[in-house]
Each structure stands twice: as structure tokens, then as C-alpha cells.
C-alpha positions in Angstrom: 5.1 6.8 -26.2 5.6 10.5 -26.9 8.8 12.3 -26.0 7.2 13.9 -23.0 6.4 10.6 -21.5 10.1 9.8 -21.2 10.0 12.1 -18.2 8.5 9.2 -16.3 10.8 6.4 -17.4 13.4 6.9 -14.7 15.0 4.5 -12.4 13.6 4.2 -8.9 17.2 4.1 -7.8 17.6 7.8 -8.7 14.9 8.7 -6.2 15.8 10.2 -2.8 14.1 11.2 0.4 14.0 14.6 2.0 12.1 14.6 5.3 8.7 13.2 4.6 8.8 13.5 0.8 10.2 11.5 -2.1 12.2 13.5 -4.6 13.5 12.7 -8.1 17.0 13.6 -9.4 15.7 16.9 -10.8 14.4 18.1 -7.4 10.7 17.4 -8.0 8.4 16.2 -5.2 6.9 12.8 -6.0 3.5 11.4 -5.1 2.8 7.7 -5.6 -0.6 6.4 -6.3 -1.1 2.7 -7.0 -2.7 -0.6 -6.1 -1.8 -4.0 -4.5 -1.2 -6.8 -6.9 -2.3 -9.0 -4.7 -4.6 -11.8 -3.5 -3.7 -14.4 -6.2 -0.2 -14.2 -4.7 -1.5 -15.7 -1.4 -2.0 -19.1 -3.1 0.5 -21.4 -4.9 2.5 -20.6 -7.0 2.4 -17.3 -5.0 2.3 -15.0 -8.1 -0.3 -12.4 -9.1 -0.4 -13.8 -12.6 -1.2 -17.5 -12.7 -4.4 -19.4 -13.6 -6.4 -20.4 -10.5 -6.0 -24.1 -11.2 -2.2 -23.9 -11.5 0.0 -24.5 -8.5 3.3 -24.7 -10.3 4.4 -22.5 -13.2 7.4 -21.9 -15.4 8.5 -19.0 -17.5 6.9 -20.1 -20.7 3.5 -20.6 -19.1 3.8 -17.3 -17.3 4.6 -15.6 -20.6 1.5 -17.1 -22.1 -0.6 -15.9 -19.2 0.9 -12.4 -19.3 -0.2 -12.2 -22.9 -3.8 -13.2 -22.0 -4.0 -10.4 -19.3 -2.2 -7.7 -21.3 -5.2 -5.4 -21.5 -5.7 -5.6 -17.7 -2.0 -4.7 -17.2 -2.5 -1.8 -19.5 -5.5 -0.7 -17.5 -3.2 -0.1 -14.5 -1.5 2.7 -16.3 -4.8 4.0 -17.7 -6.1 4.4 -14.2 -3.2 6.6 -13.4 -1.2 4.3 -11.2 2.5 4.8 -11.0 3.4 2.2 -8.4 2.4 -1.4 -7.5 2.7 -3.1 -4.1 3.7 -6.5 -5.3 3.1 -9.4 -2.8 5.8 -11.9 -2.6 6.1 -15.1 -0.5 8.7 -16.1 2.1 7.3 -19.6 1.7 8.1 -19.6 -2.0 11.7 -18.2 -1.5 12.6 -20.5 1.5 10.3 -23.5 1.3 12.6 -25.4 3.7 15.2 -24.2 6.1 18.1 -22.7 4.1 21.4 -24.3 5.2 23.4 -21.4 3.7 21.8 -18.0 4.4 24.5 -16.3 2.4 22.8 -17.4 -0.8 19.3 -18.2 -2.1 18.1 -21.7 -2.4 17.4 -22.9 -6.0 13.7 -22.7 -5.4 14.1 -19.1 -4.3 16.1 -18.2 -7.4 13.5 -19.8 -9.7 10.6 -18.0 -7.9 12.3 -14.6 -8.0 13.1 -15.1 -11.7 9.3 -15.4 -12.3 8.7 -12.3 -10.0 11.2 -10.4 -12.1 9.5 -11.3 -15.3 6.2 -9.8 -13.9 8.1 -6.7 -12.7 9.5 -6.2 -16.2 6.0 -6.1 -17.6 4.8 -3.6 -15.0 7.9 -1.3 -15.5 7.1 -1.2 -19.2 3.9 0.5 -18.1 5.8 3.1 -16.0 5.0 1.4 -12.7 7.4 1.3 -9.8 7.4 -1.6 -7.4 7.3 -2.2 -3.6 8.2 -5.8 -2.8 5.9 -6.7 0.0 6.9 -9.7 2.2 3.3 -10.5 2.8 1.7 -12.6 5.6 -1.7 -12.9 7.2 -2.1 -15.0 10.4 1.1 -16.7 9.3 0.1 -19.7 7.1 -2.5 -21.3 4.9 -3.2 -24.0 7.5 -4.6 -21.3 9.9 -6.5 -19.6 7.1 -3.7 -17.2 6.2 -0.6 -17.0 4.1 3.1 -16.2 4.0 5.1 -18.4 6.4 6.9 -21.6 5.2 5.6 -24.9 6.6 8.8 -25.3 8.7 8.1 -21.9 10.3 5.0 -23.1 12.1 5.5 -23.6 15.8 4.5 -27.3 16.4 5.2 -29.2 19.6 3.4 -31.5 22.0 1.0 -28.7 23.1 0.6 -27.1 19.7 -0.1 -29.6 17.0 -0.8 -28.9 13.4 -4.5 -28.2 12.9 -6.8 -29.4 10.2 -6.1 -27.2 7.1 -8.4 -24.2 6.6 -10.7 -24.0 3.6 -9.7 -20.3 3.2 -13.4 -19.3 3.4 -13.5 -17.6 6.8 -14.6 -14.0 6.5 -13.6 -13.4 10.1 -10.1 -14.7 9.6 -8.6 -11.6 11.4 -9.9 -12.9 14.8 -7.4 -15.7 14.7 -4.7 -13.2 15.7 -6.4 -13.0 19.1 -8.3 -16.2 19.7 -6.3 -18.9 17.9 -3.6 -20.1 20.3 -1.7 -21.9 17.4 -1.4 -18.6 15.4 -0.3 -16.8 18.5 2.2 -19.4 19.4 3.7 -19.4 15.9 3.9 -15.6 15.7 5.3 -15.3 19.3 8.0 -17.9 18.4 8.8 -15.8 15.3 9.2 -12.5 17.2 11.2 -14.1 20.0 13.4 -15.9 17.3 12.9 -19.2 19.1 11.1 -21.9 17.1 10.3 -25.5 17.8 8.8 -27.5 14.9 8.8 -31.2 15.6 7.8 -32.1 12.1 11.0 -30.6 10.7 13.2 -31.5 13.7 13.8 -27.9 14.7 14.3 -26.8 18.3 15.3 -23.3 19.5 15.6 -22.4 15.8 16.3 -18.8 14.8 13.3 -18.4 12.6 13.2 -14.6 12.5 16.8 -14.5 11.5 16.0 -16.7 8.5 13.4 -14.2 7.2 15.8 -11.2 7.9 18.6 -13.0 5.9 16.1 -14.1 3.2 15.0 -10.5 2.7 18.7 -9.5 2.4 19.3 -12.2 -0.2 16.2 -11.1 -2.1 17.6 -7.6 -2.3 20.9 -9.0 -3.4 19.2 -10.9 -6.2 17.5 -7.9 -7.6 20.6 -5.7 -7.1 22.6 -8.2 -9.3 20.4 -7.5 -12.3 21.5 -5.1 -15.1 25.2 -5.8 -14.5 24.9 -4.9 -10.8 22.9 -1.7 -11.3 19.7 -3.2 -9.9 16.2 -3.4 -11.3 15.1 0.2 -12.1 11.5 -0.5 -11.1 12.1 -1.5 -7.5 11.5 1.4 -5.0 11.5 -0.5 -1.7 11.0 -3.6 0.4 8.2 -3.9 2.9 9.7 -6.2 5.5 6.5 -7.6 7.1 2.9 -7.1 6.3 0.6 -6.3 9.3 2.9 -7.3 12.2 0.7 -8.4 15.1 1.9 -8.6 18.8 0.1 -12.0 19.2 -0.2 -11.4 22.9 3.0 -9.5 23.6 2.1 -6.1 25.2 1.9 -3.5 22.5 4.5 -1.1 23.8 7.0 -3.9 24.4 6.3 -5.4 21.0 6.9 -2.3 18.9 9.6 -0.7 21.0 11.6 -3.9 21.3 10.7 -6.8 19.1 9.5 -5.0 16.0 12.1 -2.3 16.2 14.9 -4.9 16.5 13.5 -6.7 13.5 13.6 -3.6 11.3 17.1 -2.8 12.5 18.2 -6.3 11.5 16.5 -6.1 8.1 18.1 -2.7 7.5 21.5 -4.2 8.2 20.9 -7.1 5.9 19.7 -5.0 2.9 22.5 -2.4 3.2 25.0 -5.2 2.7 23.9 -5.2 -0.9 22.0 -2.1 -1.7 22.3 1.5 -0.5 19.4 2.9 -2.6 16.4 0.7 -1.9 13.8 2.1 0.6 12.8 0.2 3.7 9.0 0.2 4.3 8.2 -0.2 8.0 4.7 -0.9 9.4 3.6 -0.3 13.0 1.7 -3.1 14.7 -1.4 -3.9 12.7 -3.9 -3.0 15.5 -2.5 0.5 16.2 -5.6 2.1 14.6 -7.9 0.1 17.0 -7.5 2.0 20.2 -10.0 0.8 22.7 -11.0 3.0 25.6 -10.7 1.4 29.0 -7.7 2.5 31.0 -4.6 0.6 31.6 -5.7 -2.7 30.0 -6.2 -0.9 26.6 -2.4 -0.8 26.3 -2.5 -4.5 25.6 -4.9 -4.0 22.8 -8.4 -5.5 22.6 -8.9 -8.7 24.6 -9.8 -12.0 23.0 -13.2 -11.7 24.6 -13.7 -8.2 23.1 -12.5 -9.5 19.7 -15.2 -12.3 19.8 -17.8 -9.7 20.7 -16.8 -7.4 17.8 -18.8 -9.5 15.4 -21.9 -9.5 17.6 -24.6 -7.2 16.3 -25.4 -5.7 19.8 -21.7 -5.0 20.4 -21.4 -3.1 17.1 -24.5 -1.0 17.9 -23.3 -0.3 21.4 -19.8 0.6 20.1 -21.2 3.1 17.6 -23.3 4.7 20.3 -20.9 4.5 23.3 -17.7 5.1 21.3 -15.7 2.2 22.8 -13.4 2.3 19.8 -11.5 5.6 20.3 -10.2 7.1 17.1 -8.6 10.0 18.9 -5.8 8.0 20.5 -3.9 6.3 17.8 -0.4 5.5 19.1 2.5 3.6 17.7 5.3 2.7 20.1 8.0 2.4 17.4 10.9 4.6 18.6 10.8 8.3 17.5 14.0 9.5 19.1 16.8 10.5 16.7 19.3 8.0 18.0 17.0 5.1 17.4 16.0 6.3 14.0 19.6 6.9 12.9 20.0 3.1 13.2 17.4 2.6 10.6 19.3 4.7 8.0 18.1 7.6 5.9 15.8 5.7 3.5 12.9 4.8 5.7 9.2 4.9 4.9 6.4 4.7 7.5 4.0 2.2 5.9 0.5 1.9 7.4 -2.9 0.5 6.6 -6.3 1.9 7.3 -9.5 -0.1 7.4 -12.1 1.5 9.6 -12.8 -1.2 12.3 -16.5 -0.5 12.6 -16.8 -0.4 8.8 -15.3 -3.9 8.6 -17.6 -5.2 11.3 -20.6 -3.6 9.6 -19.7 -5.2 6.3 -19.6 -8.6 7.8 -23.1 -8.1 9.3 -24.4 -6.2 6.3 -25.2 -3.1 8.2 -25.2 0.1 6.0 -22.1 2.3 6.3 -22.4 5.4 8.5 -20.9 7.9 6.0 -21.7 10.8 8.3 -19.5 9.3 11.1 -16.6 8.6 8.6 -16.8 12.1 7.2 -16.6 13.6 10.7 -13.9 11.3 12.2 -11.5 10.4 9.3 -9.8 13.8 9.0 -8.6 13.6 12.6 -7.7 9.9 12.2 -5.7 10.5 9.1 -3.9 13.5 10.7 -2.8 11.2 13.5 -1.6 8.5 11.1 0.5 11.0 9.1 1.8 12.7 12.2 3.2 9.3 13.4 5.4 9.3 10.2 6.3 13.0 10.4 7.5 12.8 14.0 9.9 10.1 13.0 11.1 11.9 9.9 9.7 9.1 7.7 7.8 9.3 4.4 4.1 8.5 5.1 2.7 5.8 2.8 -0.8 4.3 3.0 0.0 0.9 1.6 -3.5 -0.7 2.1 -7.0 0.7 2.2 -10.2 -0.2 0.4 -13.7 -1.5 0.7 -16.0 -4.4 0.0 -17.1 -4.0 -3.6 -20.7 -5.2 -3.0 -21.3 -2.8 -0.1 -24.2 -0.5 -0.7 -22.2 2.7 -0.3 -18.9 1.5 -1.7 -18.5 4.4 -4.1 -19.0 7.0 -1.3 -16.7 5.0 1.0 -13.8 4.7 -1.4 -14.2 8.3 -2.6 -13.9 9.5 1.0 -10.7 7.6 1.4 -9.3 9.5 -1.7 -10.5 12.8 -0.2 -8.2 12.1 2.8 -5.4 11.0 0.5 -5.7 14.2 -1.5 -6.2 16.4 1.6 -3.1 15.1 3.3 -1.0 14.6 0.0 -0.5 10.9 0.8 1.3 8.2 -1.1 -1.1 5.3 -1.4 -1.8 1.8 -2.8 -5.4 0.5 -2.9 -6.3 -3.1 -1.9 -6.5 -4.8 -4.4 -6.2 -5.7 -8.1 -7.0 -9.4 -8.7 -7.1 -10.9 -12.2 -9.0 -13.9 -11.1 -12.0 -12.7 -9.1 -15.1 -14.9 -9.5 -18.7 -14.6 -8.6 -18.5 -17.4 -6.0 -14.9 -17.3 -4.9 -14.7 -13.5 -5.0 -11.0 -12.6 -4.5 -10.4 -16.4 -3.9 -9.1 -15.8 -0.4 -11.5 -16.0 2.6 -14.4 -14.6 0.6 -12.9 -11.2 0.5 -14.3 -9.0 -2.3 -12.1 -5.9 -2.5 -10.7 -6.2 -6.1 -11.0 -3.4 -8.6 -11.6 -6.2 -11.1 -14.7 -8.2 -10.7 -15.8 -11.4 -12.4 -14.8 -11.6 -16.0 -12.1 -9.0 -15.2 -14.7 -6.2 -15.4 -13.5 -3.0 -13.7 -15.5 -1.9 -10.7 -15.9 1.8 -9.7 -12.8 2.7 -11.8 -14.0 6.3 -12.1 -13.8 6.7 -8.3 -10.2 5.5 -8.4 -9.0 7.4 -11.5 -8.5 11.0 -10.2 -6.2 13.9 -11.2 -3.0 14.1 -9.2 0.6 15.3 -9.6 3.1 12.5 -10.2 5.9 15.0 -10.0 5.7 18.6 -8.7 8.2 21.4 -9.6 7.7 22.9 -6.1 6.3 21.7 -2.8 2.6 20.7 -3.1 0.5 22.2 -0.3 -3.0 21.5 -1.6 -4.6 18.9 -3.8 -8.3 18.7 -4.5 -10.7 16.8 -6.7 -14.5 16.9 -6.7 -15.9 13.8 -8.4 -19.2 15.5 -9.0 -18.2 18.8 -10.6 -14.9 17.5 -12.0 -13.1 20.5 -10.6 -9.5 19.7 -9.6 -6.7 22.0 -8.4 -3.1 21.8 -7.2 -1.3 24.5 -5.3 2.5 24.6 -5.1 4.6 26.7 -2.8 8.2 27.9 -2.9 11.0 27.8 -5.4 10.4 26.1 -8.7 12.8 23.7 -10.4 13.4 23.6 -14.1 11.7 20.3 -14.7 7.9 20.3 -15.3 5.1 19.3 -13.0 3.5 16.2 -14.4 -0.2 15.7 -13.7 -2.3 12.6 -14.5 -5.6 13.5 -16.1 -8.2 10.7 -16.2 -9.4 11.9 -19.6 -11.7 8.9 -20.4 -13.3 8.7 -17.0 -13.9 12.4 -16.2 -12.7 14.9 -18.9 -13.7 13.7 -22.4 -14.3 15.1 -24.9 -12.6 18.3 -23.6 -11.5 20.1 -20.5 -10.3 23.6 -19.6 -7.1 24.6 -17.7 -6.3 27.7 -15.7 -2.9 28.3 -14.2 -0.4 30.9 -12.9 1.7 30.0 -15.9 0.6 29.4 -19.5 3.5 27.0 -20.4 1.5 23.7 -20.5 1.6 20.7 -22.8 -1.1 18.0 -23.1 0.0 14.5 -23.9 -3.3 12.8 -24.6 -1.8 9.4 -25.4 -0.4 9.1 -21.9 -3.1 11.2 -20.2 -0.4 13.5 -18.8 -0.4 17.3 -18.5 3.1 18.9 -18.4 3.1 22.3 -16.6 6.0 24.7 -16.0 5.0 26.8 -13.0 6.0 30.5 -12.9 9.4 30.9 -11.2 8.6 34.4 -10.0 5.6 33.3 -8.0 5.6 32.2 -4.4 2.4 30.3 -4.9 1.6 28.5 -8.2 -1.8 27.0 -8.9 -3.4 25.0 -11.7 -7.1 24.3 -12.1 -8.6 21.6 -14.3 -12.3 21.5 -15.0 -14.9 20.2 -17.4 -16.4 23.7 -17.7 -18.1 25.3 -20.7 -17.1 28.8 -19.7 -13.6 30.3 -19.6 -14.5 31.6 -16.1 -13.7 29.7 -13.0 -16.6 28.8 -10.7 -14.7 29.7 -7.5 -17.4 28.2 -5.3 -16.4 24.8 -6.6 -12.9 25.1 -5.0 -12.0 24.6 -1.4 -11.3 27.7 0.7 -7.6 27.1 0.7 -7.5 27.2 -3.0 -9.4 30.5 -3.4 -6.7 32.9 -2.2 -4.4 32.4 -5.2 -7.0 31.8 -7.8 -7.0 35.4 -9.0 -3.5 34.9 -10.4 -4.6 31.9 -12.4 -5.4 32.8 -16.0 -7.2 30.7 -18.6 -4.7 28.7 -20.6 -6.5 26.6 -23.1 -9.1 24.0 -23.9 -7.7 20.5 -24.4 -9.3 17.6 -26.1 
């Protein structure tokens, strides 16, 4: 590691939030770009690093497996990632009802010790961590993951079903049409669980998760003599919260908001630095036209029809899914937000609903529609964060890797991420993808690593971006065809350098040229980082990177917003 790379080895605990931006201790604006480490964690032993045939693991076996996947862990840094959304399991932390919620159970301590070992490996590669308390349709028995066995709602009318084989590509429909899933989730949100198998009645199930999250934060805060783990940026308190039949407005404004309030209270007992990542309801991006009933979300009947070929065609033609009315009912007033503290992040996912349905029916993607609609959709997603004074963070997005237009589809996502200067984590990075099992969970096939751990479309993922900016970024652009990239900064410049990731092997070898409003630039080839000190006497600073043979900028390659200040950018050097 060169001396310049030490600029990145900083504790996440030194980071702060100002409005909708993360900042470091030197006043720089931070952008996070990463990946979910991911689907292997949905299966026992609920870790992203564990051979597929292993359901129990100890530190020595984990150490051996880490050594076997070292090159794949190194690839995370090579791809330019600086953050990992790390899935962790409530089921693994609290496998049976904890009789003392003021401390972790032994099983929970052992599990988090293994998680910490993985985090140490990631942090050595300059990666920060979001701890994601993940769930999908609650539990494996329903075809999902996350909830402990005792958190299932089981009574005379809701008996335990036959276990799923985890090979249902339409698993999402269970949120709406599986009454057992809905009963379990409704019991959770109402904090009133009956589970005859464990002898539980009127049990405060939600309180147990809230307290477990608090104890997890306490565990990591106790590390390093009480200074906390330097890699951990935040806690995502619930993955994809679904109303499960509760009216959308009531669910978000009451149940979900109360849950986040309670989690905030629990984590602040132990840690005043960690960020709280809060998701809106999972279906907030699926706004169906149709008057008053649409406030409840799509009906079970409509969900069943979603996977009917005629319905998809009619939807595309008639526009029944309305991308112009994306609304979250999480409170946006100052009094409510103050109760969530000053370290909040608005964490959201985006999977185009028609694209998902088309992939299931093997209908080619309509890239023209996505190109036309997504800018408006993403503007609404980000505005929902801004109106609440929260940092916007796209914590899940991605596409099916065997789709015909997967490269165009993923590239268009990154165009939105760049256009809106979004923090983001791609779904997903699975070390154990196979030809038959795919991501080994409900036949999903999203992983950036394919069979044999072969990277897929890595050049679309690896793109220039500023990890840290010396002034406020107002424009970020990369064209995957021409390799032109530019960053524009506005306002006063701090002393610390802007740090840009340059995907040298993927786009810029054997050499690239740089133009900027300041010539003070250093290239760290080993770490693929460009260190730039913008001019302090300029209101606008700009840097342009291109694989160009001439010292002259081809201005037509740049977006209109980047052309106004380009005349002040001078040729700096050719780097190799």
C-alpha cells in the first residue's frame, strides 16, 4: 500500500452527515459504491463465506475458507468498491427466545465473532460495512429467510407448512397471496405473536428484534477497547419491510416509523456514531393506477396476474403500473424526524417491476422504456430522502445475469447512479454460484460471480467515481463506450485531495489522459486511485479522464452540463 492510499484507511466512526451527504473528518464529500455480500448468508450457517455443504462452522474452518477465496475478496477492491452491505441473520443471533434481552445469547456471540472475522478481512481491503438485518418473506419454511423458527406465527388456523425447496422464482408473490407469511409478518409488526410450537402467546416478537439489534451494536462497539469496529458504517434495521395487508399509509406512518424509533433508541444506548439505515415499505415503487384502492397496494388478484403474459403486455401498453406516483408515507415533518436522531439514511431498493416480470417470462427488456422513465423515477426516489433530510442510498439494484440485455440494463442503472450522485450497493456478490443452483436461493441469478467464481460483466460495474471530493460534487459522468469520464465540483475547496477510483485494467490500460482545472494530481497505479487537489480560487472545478490519443478534449463526448467549465480545464498528463 502506498502512502497515498492511507487516505482511505480511516474509521467509519469519523464520518458525519450534513443534510443528504456523508462527510469525512477533513470536510470532504463521500460517495459509497459497493455490493451486497449476500445470498449465501440466507442459508445456514448464515455467512457469506462458507462452503455450500456446510451448515455449521467454526473460526478455524472459516479461516481456511477465507484463504481459498482470497482472490475473490481482493477483486472487491479492484472493482472500485468501498462498501459492503453485509447480510446478517436474526435467526443466527437469537435462535430461541432470549430470556435476557440485556445481553446476547451464547449462540449470538459465537455467530457475531465469525461475522467480525469476515469484516476484518473486508476492512483490510478498504471496505466499509453496512450490517443488514436481512429477511425475505420471513423464513425458510415459506421460501425465504431471516426470522427465527420461534418467530413464526403458528396457531390452530395457521399451521407450519411443508418446508419450501427454495426453488420458487416467484417467491415475492408470497407477500400477498400466502396467508401464513402475511400472518407472521402482521404478528411481527403488531408485536403480538402466538407460536404454539414454542408455547408463546401474545409474545412481543418485534421488541425482541429491536433489542437484538441494540445488543448487536453493543457487541461491535465493545471491540477495540470500546472504540468500536472501524469498518462499520451503519445498521439496516429491516430488509424490504412489507405491509402484509396493513394499509400502506398506516403501515409506514405508524408501525414502521415506530419500529425505527425503537431501534434508534436501542442503538443509541451503546453507540452515538453508527448510522441507522431505514427503508420505506418494499412495494413503494410499485404504484398501481386505480383510484382509492391503490393506496392499499396491488391486490392479491393483481399480484397473481402480474406473472401472466397477457397482463404484462397490457400493463406495458396501458401503463397500469404508474412510475410517476412513487410515495412513501414515512413521516417527513421535522418533529418526527428529530426522534430518529441526526444519523439517518434513507435506504431504498429499485427493481423495475416490469423488468422482473419480463425476466420470469423471458420477454426481452424494453430499454427504450427504461431510458425514458428511469430519470423521473430516480428523481422521485431521491427526493423522498431529501425531503426528510436523510442521505439517499440505493442499497439494492441489479439484473438477471443471463438476460439478453443485461449489460445495457446494468449500465443504465449506473447512469442514474452517476447522474444523481447516489450511494449504491449492487445485488449481489456470491462466492458459490453454480450452473444449476445459480445463486442457490430460489434460482436467482444476479451474482457478479458466476460458476467457478468467474466475474460477469465486471467492466460495466467498474467505473470511475470520486470516493472523496474536496468540494461539493454537482456532476458525475462516464460513457462506457468512449471511456470519457468527468467530475465537476462546486464551492469552497478543503485542503485534503479529491480521490477518484480509476478502473485501469477494465477501461484505461495501457494509458489515459487527464485534464483538470488544477495540475496538482498524483496517480497511484497500485491502488487505482487518482489524487487531485482542485484549485481553491475556482468556483467550479472539473477533471476529465479519457483514453484519448490527442491532448485535445473531444467536447462532444461530454454531457451538456460539463461543457460550460471545460475551457478552464488544461491538459495535465498522460498516466500509465
